[in-house]
C-alpha positions as CSV (number, residue, x, y, z in Angstrom):
1,M,-20.6,-21.9,3.3
2,F,-19.0,-20.6,6.5
3,H,-15.9,-22.8,6.3
4,E,-15.6,-22.5,2.5
5,L,-16.2,-18.8,2.0
6,I,-17.0,-16.6,5.0
7,F,-14.1,-17.9,7.3
8,P,-11.3,-17.7,4.7
9,V,-12.4,-14.2,3.4
10,T,-13.2,-12.7,6.8
11,F,-10.4,-14.0,8.9
12,G,-7.9,-14.0,6.0
13,L,-8.6,-10.3,5.5
14,A,-8.4,-9.6,9.2
15,L,-5.1,-11.4,9.5
16,F,-3.8,-9.5,6.4
17,L,-4.7,-6.1,7.9
18,F,-3.2,-7.1,11.3
19,G,0.0,-8.2,9.6
20,M,0.1,-4.9,7.6
21,K,-0.4,-2.8,10.7
22,L,2.2,-4.8,12.7
23,M,4.8,-4.4,9.9
24,E,3.9,-0.7,9.4
25,A,4.1,0.1,13.2
26,S,7.4,-1.8,13.6
27,L,9.0,0.0,10.7
28,H,7.6,3.3,11.8
29,A,8.9,2.9,15.4
30,W,12.3,1.8,14.1
31,A,12.9,4.4,11.4
32,G,9.9,6.8,11.5
33,P,11.4,9.9,13.1
34,G,14.5,9.7,10.8
35,L,12.3,9.2,7.7
36,I,10.1,12.2,8.7
37,R,13.3,14.4,8.9
38,A,14.4,13.0,5.6
39,L,11.1,14.1,4.0
40,Q,11.5,17.6,5.4
41,A,15.1,17.8,4.1
42,T,14.5,16.3,0.6
43,T,11.3,17.9,-0.6
44,R,12.7,21.2,-2.0
45,T,11.6,20.2,-5.5
46,P,8.8,17.9,-6.7
47,W,11.4,15.5,-8.2
48,T,13.4,15.1,-5.0
49,G,10.2,14.9,-3.1
50,M,8.9,12.1,-5.3
51,I,12.2,10.1,-5.0
52,S,12.4,10.5,-1.2
53,S,8.7,9.7,-0.7
54,T,9.1,6.6,-2.8
55,L,11.9,5.3,-0.6
56,V,10.1,6.3,2.6
57,T,6.8,4.6,1.5
58,A,8.7,1.5,0.5
59,A,10.4,1.4,3.9
60,L,7.1,1.9,5.8
61,Q,5.1,-0.3,3.5
62,S,2.2,2.1,3.5
63,S,1.4,5.1,1.3
64,T,-1.5,5.9,3.6
65,A,0.9,6.3,6.5
66,V,3.1,8.6,4.5
67,T,0.1,10.7,3.3
68,V,-1.4,11.0,6.8
69,M,2.1,12.0,8.1
70,T,2.4,14.6,5.4
71,I,-1.0,16.1,6.2
72,G,0.1,16.3,9.8
73,L,3.3,18.1,8.9
74,V,1.4,20.5,6.7
75,N,-1.2,21.2,9.4
76,A,1.7,21.9,11.8
77,G,3.2,24.3,9.4
78,L,6.4,22.2,8.9
79,L,5.8,21.7,5.2
80,S,4.2,23.9,2.6
81,Y,1.5,22.6,0.3
82,A,3.8,23.0,-2.8
83,R,6.4,20.7,-1.2
84,T,3.9,17.9,-0.6
85,L,3.1,17.4,-4.3
86,G,6.2,15.2,-4.9
87,I,5.5,13.3,-1.7
88,I,2.0,12.3,-3.0
89,L,3.4,11.1,-6.3
90,G,6.2,9.1,-4.6
91,G,3.8,7.6,-2.1
92,N,1.8,6.0,-4.9
93,I,5.0,4.5,-6.4
94,G,6.5,3.2,-3.1
95,T,3.4,1.4,-2.1
96,C,3.8,-1.0,-5.1
97,L,6.6,-2.8,-3.3
98,T,4.1,-4.7,-1.1
99,T,2.2,-6.1,-4.1
100,E,5.4,-6.9,-6.0
101,L,6.7,-8.8,-3.0
102,I,3.4,-10.7,-2.8
103,A,3.8,-11.5,-6.5
104,L,7.0,-13.4,-5.8
105,N,4.7,-16.3,-4.7
106,I,6.5,-17.0,-1.5
107,S,3.5,-17.6,0.7
108,S,4.8,-21.1,1.6
109,I,7.4,-19.5,3.8
110,G,4.8,-17.7,5.9
111,V,4.7,-20.1,8.8
112,P,8.5,-20.8,9.0
113,L,9.2,-17.0,8.8
114,L,6.7,-16.3,11.5
115,I,8.3,-18.9,13.9
116,L,11.8,-17.6,13.1
117,S,10.9,-13.9,13.6
118,V,9.0,-14.6,16.9
119,L,12.0,-16.6,18.3
120,L,14.4,-13.8,17.2
121,W,12.2,-11.1,18.8
122,A,11.9,-13.2,22.1
123,A,15.6,-13.7,22.2
124,A,16.4,-10.0,21.8
125,V,13.9,-9.1,24.6
126,A,15.2,-11.8,26.9
127,I,18.8,-10.6,26.5
128,Q,17.8,-7.0,27.2
129,E,16.0,-8.2,30.4
130,M,18.7,-10.6,31.6
131,L,21.8,-8.4,30.9
132,P,20.8,-4.8,31.9
133,G,24.4,-4.1,32.9
134,C,25.5,-4.2,29.3
135,R,23.4,-1.3,28.2
136,D,26.4,0.8,27.2
137,A,27.9,-1.8,24.9
138,K,27.6,-1.3,21.2
139,W,26.1,-4.8,20.6
140,F,23.5,-4.1,23.2
141,R,22.1,-1.1,21.2
142,L,21.5,-3.4,18.3
143,L,18.9,-5.4,20.2
144,T,16.1,-2.8,19.8
145,P,16.5,-2.6,16.0
146,I,16.5,-6.4,15.9
147,Q,13.2,-6.4,17.9
148,F,11.6,-4.0,15.4
149,A,12.9,-5.9,12.4
150,S,11.7,-9.2,13.8
151,L,8.2,-7.8,14.4
152,A,8.2,-6.4,10.8
153,A,9.2,-9.8,9.5
154,A,6.4,-11.4,11.6
155,G,3.9,-9.0,10.1
156,F,5.0,-9.9,6.6
157,S,4.7,-13.6,7.4
158,L,1.2,-13.0,8.6
159,I,0.4,-11.4,5.3
160,M,1.7,-14.4,3.5
161,I,-0.4,-16.7,5.6
162,A,-3.5,-14.5,5.1
163,I,-3.1,-14.6,1.3
164,R,-3.2,-18.4,1.3
165,W,-6.4,-18.3,3.3
166,M,-8.0,-15.7,1.0
167,Q,-6.9,-17.7,-2.1
168,S,-8.7,-20.8,-0.8
169,A,-12.1,-18.9,-1.1
170,G,-11.8,-18.6,-4.9
171,P,-13.6,-21.9,-5.7
172,A,-16.4,-21.1,-3.2
173,L,-16.9,-17.6,-4.7
174,E,-17.3,-19.2,-8.1
175,A,-19.6,-22.0,-6.8
176,Y,-22.0,-19.5,-5.1
177,G,-22.2,-17.3,-8.2
178,V,-20.4,-14.2,-6.8
179,I,-17.9,-14.1,-9.6
180,G,-20.6,-14.9,-12.2
181,W,-22.7,-12.0,-10.9
182,L,-19.7,-9.6,-11.1
183,L,-18.8,-10.8,-14.6
184,D,-22.4,-10.3,-15.8
185,H,-22.3,-6.7,-14.7
186,A,-18.8,-6.1,-15.9
187,G,-19.5,-7.5,-19.3
188,D,-20.5,-4.2,-20.8
189,S,-18.3,-2.0,-18.6
190,L,-15.2,-2.4,-16.4
191,L,-16.6,0.4,-14.2
192,W,-18.2,-2.3,-12.1
193,G,-14.8,-3.9,-11.4
194,A,-13.3,-0.5,-10.6
195,A,-16.2,0.4,-8.4
196,A,-15.8,-2.9,-6.5
197,G,-12.1,-2.3,-6.0
198,A,-12.7,1.3,-4.8
199,A,-15.5,0.3,-2.4
200,L,-13.6,-2.7,-0.9
201,T,-10.5,-0.6,-0.4
202,A,-12.4,2.2,1.2
203,L,-14.0,-0.3,3.6
204,V,-10.8,-1.9,4.7
205,H,-8.5,1.2,4.3
206,S,-5.9,-0.9,2.5
207,S,-5.4,-1.1,-1.3
208,A,-2.8,-3.8,-0.7
209,A,-5.4,-6.0,0.9
210,T,-7.8,-5.5,-2.1
211,I,-5.0,-6.2,-4.6
212,A,-3.8,-9.2,-2.7
213,M,-7.3,-10.7,-2.8
214,T,-7.6,-9.9,-6.5
215,M,-4.3,-11.6,-7.2
216,G,-5.5,-14.7,-5.4
217,L,-8.7,-14.8,-7.4
218,V,-6.9,-14.2,-10.7
219,A,-4.3,-16.9,-9.8
220,A,-7.1,-19.4,-9.1
221,G,-8.7,-18.7,-12.5
222,T,-12.0,-17.4,-11.0
223,L,-11.5,-13.8,-12.0
224,P,-10.5,-12.7,-15.5
225,L,-7.3,-10.6,-15.8
226,P,-9.0,-7.4,-17.3
227,L,-11.6,-7.3,-14.5
228,G,-8.8,-7.8,-11.9
229,I,-6.8,-4.9,-13.4
230,A,-10.0,-2.8,-13.2
231,M,-10.3,-3.6,-9.5
232,V,-6.6,-2.6,-9.1
233,I,-7.3,0.8,-10.7
234,G,-10.4,1.2,-8.5
235,S,-8.4,0.4,-5.4
236,N,-6.1,3.3,-6.0
237,V,-9.2,5.6,-5.8
238,G,-10.6,3.9,-2.7
239,T,-7.3,4.3,-0.8
240,C,-7.8,8.1,-0.9
241,V,-10.7,7.8,1.7
242,T,-8.3,7.5,4.6
243,A,-6.4,10.7,3.6
244,V,-9.6,12.7,3.3
245,I,-10.7,11.5,6.8
246,A,-7.3,12.5,8.2
247,S,-7.6,16.0,6.7
248,L,-11.0,16.7,8.4
249,G,-10.7,19.5,10.9
250,G,-7.2,20.4,9.8
251,S,-5.8,23.4,7.9
252,R,-6.7,24.5,4.4
253,S,-3.4,23.2,3.1
254,G,-3.9,19.8,4.8
255,S,-7.2,19.5,2.9
256,F,-5.4,20.5,-0.3
257,V,-3.0,17.6,0.2
258,A,-5.8,15.1,0.7
259,W,-7.8,16.3,-2.3
260,S,-4.7,16.4,-4.5
261,H,-4.3,12.8,-3.7
262,V,-7.9,12.2,-4.7
263,A,-7.5,14.2,-7.9
264,L,-4.3,12.3,-9.0
265,N,-5.8,8.9,-8.5
266,V,-9.2,9.7,-10.0
267,L,-7.7,11.3,-13.1
268,G,-5.3,8.4,-13.4
269,A,-8.1,5.9,-13.1
270,A,-10.1,7.8,-15.8
271,L,-7.0,7.7,-18.0
272,F,-6.2,4.0,-17.6
273,L,-9.6,2.3,-17.3
274,P,-10.2,2.5,-21.1
275,L,-6.7,1.1,-21.5
276,T,-7.1,-1.9,-19.4
277,Q,-6.4,-4.4,-22.2
278,L,-3.2,-2.4,-23.1
279,L,-2.2,-2.4,-19.4
280,G,-2.7,-6.2,-19.3
281,T,-0.6,-6.7,-22.4
282,A,2.3,-4.6,-20.9
283,S,2.1,-6.6,-17.7
284,A,2.2,-9.9,-19.7
285,W,5.5,-8.8,-21.3
286,I,7.0,-8.8,-17.8
287,S,5.6,-12.1,-16.5
288,D,3.4,-15.0,-17.5
289,D,2.0,-15.5,-14.1
290,P,-1.5,-14.0,-13.8
291,A,-1.1,-12.9,-10.2
292,A,2.2,-11.2,-11.0
293,Q,0.6,-9.4,-13.9
294,I,-1.9,-7.9,-11.4
295,A,1.0,-6.6,-9.3
296,H,2.9,-5.3,-12.4
297,S,-0.2,-3.5,-13.6
298,Q,-0.4,-1.7,-10.3
299,T,3.2,-0.7,-10.6
300,I,2.9,0.5,-14.2
301,F,-0.3,2.4,-13.4
302,N,1.3,4.3,-10.4
303,V,4.6,5.0,-12.0
304,V,3.2,6.3,-15.3
305,C,0.5,8.4,-13.5
306,S,3.2,9.9,-11.2
307,L,5.5,10.7,-14.1
308,I,2.7,12.3,-16.1
309,A,1.7,14.5,-13.2
310,L,5.3,15.4,-12.2
311,P,5.7,18.3,-14.7
312,F,2.5,19.9,-13.4
313,C,3.9,20.1,-9.9
314,Y,6.4,22.7,-11.1
315,L,3.7,25.2,-12.0
316,P,4.3,28.4,-10.0
317,I,0.7,28.6,-8.9
318,W,1.3,26.0,-6.1
319,S,4.0,28.0,-4.3
320,R,1.7,31.0,-4.3
321,M,-1.1,29.1,-2.5
322,E,0.9,28.7,0.7
323,P,3.0,30.9,2.9
324,A,6.6,30.0,3.6
325,V,7.3,27.0,5.8
326,K,7.8,27.8,9.5
């Protein structure tokens, strides 16, 4: 049981989270300050805030990171609550890039990409140490971005390797009756699947990890597509836990940001859970691959929810709730 189930799931999930954090930290260190300034400059309306947040989240590969940064900016008085509404919507859209990349089924390149990225990073570090006299040269200044880009690529390669590990646990989950138990409880209601997705995401603080695991199980044929989509919907609710934790002890506006994130995803889940079959049909139009359909359902869910919520962000009540930005 250890080698068939516990090891692939535990270590695969740990490696996935490590790869996500490595990629996120590298991208943040490379472009984070500039992206924060971009958020401050492009959030004058909910529409521009949503677009810029989508791009920033896609660049950082983490909606949680963008939401936590936004709460910090609001607590510091650098953003008003009204200007964060578009950021929240865009964060949900931008985070879909991770799962769409995973859906490309390029896990076989994980090890070669890891080796190549580590060698490139080591070469950039070695050149910096061996040629300190060239610090003023233009080409020398490119070495630091190359290091960050190499570490981000290494993090992505670790994600690919971790996915293959987690996928190998599918037959064991089915053999030990875990999938059967979940299916028995989900037979009358997909709420069980949504609850499982929310709980797992809240525990690991990563909706991408939960969705990647779900994609692996669906691809292996051990998890039905509707139940997988229900877990995706639930994972969008579970990811709000990190934002709520980040808002504790902060300003009133910071708490509003966190709970607005909760409200958006909970209402979206309540809207889409009865439409799981329809969401699966729409995803099937895009791709025949079950794992890709899971990723596409995540994208459709977040894009539609954000577009539905966008007009409500223009209500004047939001600007009255917060004093002007410092």
